[in-house]
C-alpha positions as MATLAB code, in Angstrom:
seq = 'MKRERALLLLANVLRALDEGQAEWPMSLVTELYVFGSFARGALEPHDVDVDVELKPDWRWSTYFANCLAKGRDPNAPLKRTLTGGKRGCQFQFNFHERADFSMTLLWHKGDTLQAALERLHAIQPDPTAGRAPREAMLPELEGLDQWIPLAFRETLANAVSSQAITIERYVLTEGTIASAHVREHLLYRWQVTSPLYRAASAVITDWQTRGIDPGQGHLHGRDIRDRDTPYFAGFSLRYFNAIPACLTEYGGLEWLEVIHPTRTKPLDALRIRPHDRSRLDQASWA';
ca = [
      -8.656  -10.933  -62.545;
      -5.672  -13.456  -61.607;
      -2.449  -13.505  -63.423;
      -3.035  -17.018  -64.251;
      -6.168  -16.375  -66.234;
      -4.516  -13.718  -67.543;
      -1.371  -16.304  -69.029;
      -4.097  -18.530  -70.313;
      -6.135  -15.750  -72.154;
      -2.806  -15.107  -73.726;
      -2.203  -17.916  -74.825;
      -5.171  -18.799  -76.191;
      -4.964  -15.136  -77.968;
      -1.310  -16.722  -79.622;
      -2.790  -20.045  -80.523;
      -6.135  -18.262  -82.351;
      -3.114  -16.120  -84.362;
      -0.878  -19.087  -85.431;
      -3.822  -21.361  -86.406;
      -5.365  -17.876  -88.175;
      -2.243  -16.977  -90.171;
      -3.847  -18.410  -93.580;
      -7.227  -16.765  -93.448;
      -7.897  -13.272  -93.806;
      -8.095  -11.122  -92.035;
      -5.749  -12.663  -89.961;
      -3.366  -12.998  -92.323;
      -2.903   -9.567  -91.899;
      -1.537   -9.292  -88.515;
       2.216   -8.776  -88.489;
       2.371   -7.946  -84.843;
       1.470   -8.708  -81.143;
       2.405   -6.937  -78.254;
       0.976   -7.104  -74.486;
       1.388   -3.871  -72.263;
      -0.356   -2.173  -69.224;
      -0.118   -3.817  -65.754;
       0.043   -7.294  -67.110;
       3.382   -6.468  -69.068;
       4.888   -4.717  -65.838;
       4.061   -7.907  -63.753;
       0.902   -7.479  -61.688;
      -0.497  -10.024  -59.734;
      -4.293   -9.221  -60.672;
      -4.230   -7.260  -63.859;
      -7.632   -5.753  -64.121;
      -7.810   -6.799  -67.716;
      -5.196   -7.628  -70.728;
      -3.868   -4.777  -72.842;
      -2.885   -6.282  -76.510;
      -2.056   -4.390  -79.341;
      -2.601   -5.489  -82.423;
       0.005   -4.598  -85.224;
      -2.020   -5.165  -89.376;
      -0.690   -4.198  -92.435;
      -3.484   -3.172  -94.313;
      -4.290   -4.794  -98.440;
      -6.980   -3.179 -100.203;
      -9.697   -5.582  -99.033;
      -9.057   -4.267  -95.505;
      -9.150   -1.178  -96.055;
     -12.640   -1.209  -98.381;
     -13.505   -2.992  -95.586;
     -12.486   -1.106  -92.812;
     -14.043    2.497  -94.917;
     -17.391    0.481  -95.438;
     -17.699   -0.308  -91.441;
     -17.407    3.046  -90.108;
     -19.638    4.141  -92.561;
     -22.363    2.071  -91.536;
     -21.229    2.762  -87.594;
     -19.708   -0.435  -87.230;
     -16.551   -2.139  -85.791;
     -14.037   -2.708  -88.171;
     -11.574   -4.949  -86.018;
     -14.372   -7.058  -83.941;
     -14.281  -10.283  -86.523;
     -10.059  -10.182  -85.642;
     -11.171   -9.800  -81.571;
     -14.187  -12.816  -81.788;
     -11.226  -14.573  -83.294;
      -8.290  -14.049  -81.310;
     -10.121  -14.555  -77.726;
     -12.861  -17.219  -79.425;
     -15.427  -14.803  -77.648;
     -13.836  -14.435  -74.149;
     -14.148  -11.217  -72.254;
     -10.693  -10.077  -70.430;
      -8.894   -8.555  -73.065;
      -8.463   -4.734  -74.259;
      -7.627   -4.461  -77.978;
      -5.867   -1.714  -79.615;
      -4.567   -1.676  -83.167;
      -1.835   -0.082  -84.557;
      -0.843    1.497  -81.878;
       2.552    0.696  -80.897;
       4.040    3.998  -82.853;
       1.486    6.018  -81.211;
       1.878    4.688  -77.899;
       3.798    6.895  -74.967;
       4.511    4.033  -73.453;
       6.825    0.863  -73.982;
       5.216   -2.715  -74.975;
       6.528   -6.313  -74.861;
       6.397   -7.961  -78.047;
       4.874  -11.469  -77.746;
       4.544  -12.207  -81.678;
       6.465  -11.428  -85.020;
       4.876  -12.621  -88.000;
       7.129  -15.980  -89.155;
       7.573  -16.871  -85.252;
       6.385  -19.708  -83.957;
       4.000  -20.186  -81.265;
       6.376  -21.776  -79.507;
       8.859  -19.033  -79.121;
       5.322  -16.922  -79.143;
       4.932  -18.748  -75.549;
       7.984  -18.297  -74.494;
       8.060  -14.551  -74.957;
       4.721  -14.828  -73.044;
       6.153  -16.726  -70.025;
       9.379  -15.262  -69.536;
       7.659  -11.584  -68.356;
       7.909  -12.493  -64.647;
       5.620  -11.579  -61.736;
       5.936   -8.404  -59.819;
       3.852   -7.833  -56.483;
       4.602   -4.377  -56.067;
       3.442   -3.624  -59.637;
       0.680   -1.027  -59.938;
      -0.812    1.376  -62.692;
       1.664    3.176  -64.459;
       2.136    6.959  -63.898;
       1.051    8.950  -66.583;
       2.764   12.308  -67.906;
       1.468   15.542  -69.035;
      -1.865   14.606  -67.532;
      -4.588   17.986  -66.582;
      -7.303   17.276  -64.685;
      -9.672   17.782  -67.455;
      -7.542   14.563  -69.525;
      -8.284   12.228  -66.700;
      -9.961    9.048  -68.033;
      -9.342    9.850  -71.739;
      -5.581    9.471  -71.015;
      -5.661    6.358  -73.343;
      -7.282    8.513  -76.476;
      -4.860   11.082  -76.280;
      -1.327   10.632  -76.832;
       1.879   12.385  -74.925;
       2.648   14.712  -76.938;
      -0.930   16.100  -77.612;
      -1.444   16.090  -73.465;
       2.379   17.716  -73.386;
       1.006   20.145  -75.920;
      -2.577   21.258  -74.238;
      -0.514   20.834  -70.958;
       1.980   23.601  -71.955;
      -0.283   26.084  -73.485;
      -3.086   25.880  -70.286;
       0.200   27.025  -68.246;
       1.378   29.867  -70.326;
      -2.550   31.082  -70.976;
      -2.709   30.744  -74.140;
      -5.819   28.399  -74.075;
      -8.352   27.371  -71.452;
     -10.343   24.095  -71.301;
     -13.779   22.884  -70.309;
     -14.398   19.265  -70.294;
     -17.961   18.216  -70.293;
     -20.242   15.463  -72.227;
     -22.106   16.216  -74.900;
     -25.634   14.731  -75.683;
     -27.842   14.283  -78.869;
     -30.910   15.900  -79.564;
     -33.145   16.833  -82.332;
     -31.364   19.160  -85.269;
     -33.845   21.913  -86.291;
     -31.957   22.830  -89.751;
     -32.869   20.744  -92.557;
     -29.808   22.271  -94.563;
     -27.478   20.585  -91.612;
     -29.102   17.431  -91.042;
     -29.015   16.898  -94.767;
     -25.164   17.841  -94.275;
     -24.875   15.222  -91.847;
     -26.564   12.573  -93.605;
     -24.219   13.426  -97.402;
     -21.479   12.489  -94.825;
     -22.318    9.600  -92.604;
     -24.602    6.984  -91.885;
     -26.870    7.375  -88.942;
     -25.667    4.589  -87.129;
     -22.076    5.655  -87.591;
     -20.357    6.989  -84.189;
     -19.214   10.314  -86.242;
     -22.626   11.003  -87.061;
     -23.752   10.330  -83.450;
     -20.682   12.940  -82.795;
     -21.448   15.067  -85.289;
     -25.401   15.625  -84.003;
     -24.215   16.073  -80.438;
     -21.992   18.747  -81.580;
     -24.969   20.393  -83.165;
     -27.158   19.936  -80.630;
     -24.737   21.519  -78.266;
     -24.247   24.647  -80.363;
     -27.837   24.858  -80.885;
     -28.731   24.718  -77.077;
     -26.265   27.800  -76.865;
     -27.796   29.645  -79.699;
     -25.297   29.527  -82.319;
     -26.112   28.758  -85.635;
     -24.757   25.508  -86.636;
     -24.109   27.296  -90.280;
     -21.307   29.051  -88.617;
     -19.150   25.741  -87.705;
     -16.791   24.090  -89.573;
     -17.534   20.681  -88.470;
     -14.609   17.958  -89.020;
     -12.792   19.472  -91.959;
     -15.587   21.085  -93.311;
     -18.134   23.946  -93.451;
     -21.385   23.312  -93.069;
     -22.923   26.547  -94.498;
     -20.770   29.883  -93.795;
     -16.952   30.188  -95.076;
     -16.241   32.180  -92.293;
     -16.592   29.998  -89.487;
     -15.585   31.281  -85.944;
     -17.000   27.662  -84.161;
     -14.606   24.464  -84.765;
     -15.049   20.993  -83.865;
     -13.456   17.891  -84.348;
     -13.545   13.911  -83.504;
     -10.394   11.894  -82.489;
      -7.974   14.742  -82.578;
      -7.407   13.871  -86.434;
      -7.225   18.292  -86.713;
      -5.633   18.534  -83.574;
      -2.401   20.385  -85.405;
      -5.129   23.169  -86.510;
      -6.276   23.908  -83.603;
      -4.056   27.320  -82.903;
      -5.094   28.209  -86.974;
      -8.237   27.958  -86.470;
      -8.318   29.994  -83.304;
      -5.944   32.627  -84.647;
      -5.687   33.107  -87.907;
      -9.010   32.537  -88.961;
     -10.946   34.294  -85.713;
     -12.034   31.074  -83.943;
     -13.983   31.671  -80.412;
     -13.486   27.705  -79.413;
     -12.527   24.492  -80.596;
     -15.085   21.135  -79.584;
     -13.373   18.045  -79.565;
     -15.145   14.673  -79.409;
     -12.374   12.608  -77.850;
     -13.508    8.852  -78.825;
     -16.885    9.114  -81.106;
     -18.993    5.952  -80.191;
     -22.616    4.238  -80.500;
     -23.541    3.949  -77.436;
     -21.024    5.343  -74.429;
     -20.766    9.006  -73.022;
     -19.663   11.437  -75.928;
     -16.306   13.043  -73.874;
     -15.440   16.188  -75.466;
     -13.090   19.361  -74.631;
     -13.849   22.775  -75.914;
     -11.111   24.397  -76.300;
     -10.761   28.833  -76.134;
      -8.249   30.921  -77.012;
      -7.276   32.521  -73.751;
      -4.095   35.178  -75.439;
      -4.401   34.402  -79.410;
      -0.576   36.308  -79.223;
       0.591   33.507  -77.096;
      -1.231   31.223  -78.781;
       0.185   31.829  -82.041;
       4.006   31.861  -81.069;
       3.084   28.213  -78.804;
       4.839   25.157  -80.092;
       1.842   22.422  -80.755;
       2.126   18.808  -81.995;
];
C-alpha cells in the first residue's frame, strides 16, 4: 500500500482508541506501538504492523480463556473497533517485551489524540527503507520468525551448529484418530473448534501415520496414557525450555512443535531430534 494510505489507517486507529477509552475492553489498552516497514519509513509498506499493549482485568482473563476454549480469536472485537473493519493493519498484542526489534510508541494511556497524531507524523519517510534483516535464521525457520522470539531462534541455531539436535520442518494435516482413549483425551482438554484441538489432532495423525502409539506421547504438557513417553509435542513454544530435559533426562526420541496453531491456516511444525545427547545436555538453552 502507499504510505499515505498507511498514515490514514493509523490515524483512524488512534482516533478509535481515543474515542473508546471509556468502554471495555478498549479501556484496558495501555500503549500502542507501530513497527515494521512503515516505522522504518518505507514508501510502500506491505501492511501496517501494530502492537497493542493491554493490562488484563479479571473480566478479560475469563473472556480470553472462554474464547480460546471455543476456538475464537479473543482479540477480534478490539481489531474491529480499532480499524472499523478496514484491512491493512496486522496486530500483535502484548508483544513489546517479547519483540527482538525496536518499536515506535504512538500512544500511551493518558495521552491526547493530538500528541499521538504528532508522534505518527513525526515518523519520516525513507526511500531506502526495506525489510529489516532477521538474526539467527535457520532455513527451517524462514517465514516463522514472527512467531519465534530471537532468543529461541538463537538457541535452536546454536544447538544445530553444535550438532546437539537436528530440525526438520513440515506441515501437519488432520486425520481420523483411531484410539477412543486418545479422542477422549483431546475432547477433555479442548473444544473441537479450538486451534489447539486442531493442532493436537494433527500431531496424533502424524504419530499414527508413522506407526507411533499416541499413548506413548506427552502432548502439550500432559501424558496421554503412559508415564514413559519418548514422544513429545507442544504448541506455540509454551514448553520450549523443557525440550533439553525431555530429549535427554526423560529419554525422548523427538519433540514435535506446532509453531502457531490456527483454525484454518497450515500447521507448520518443527520436529526436533537429539543428535548428541551429551552436547544437548550441556547446551545453553533459552
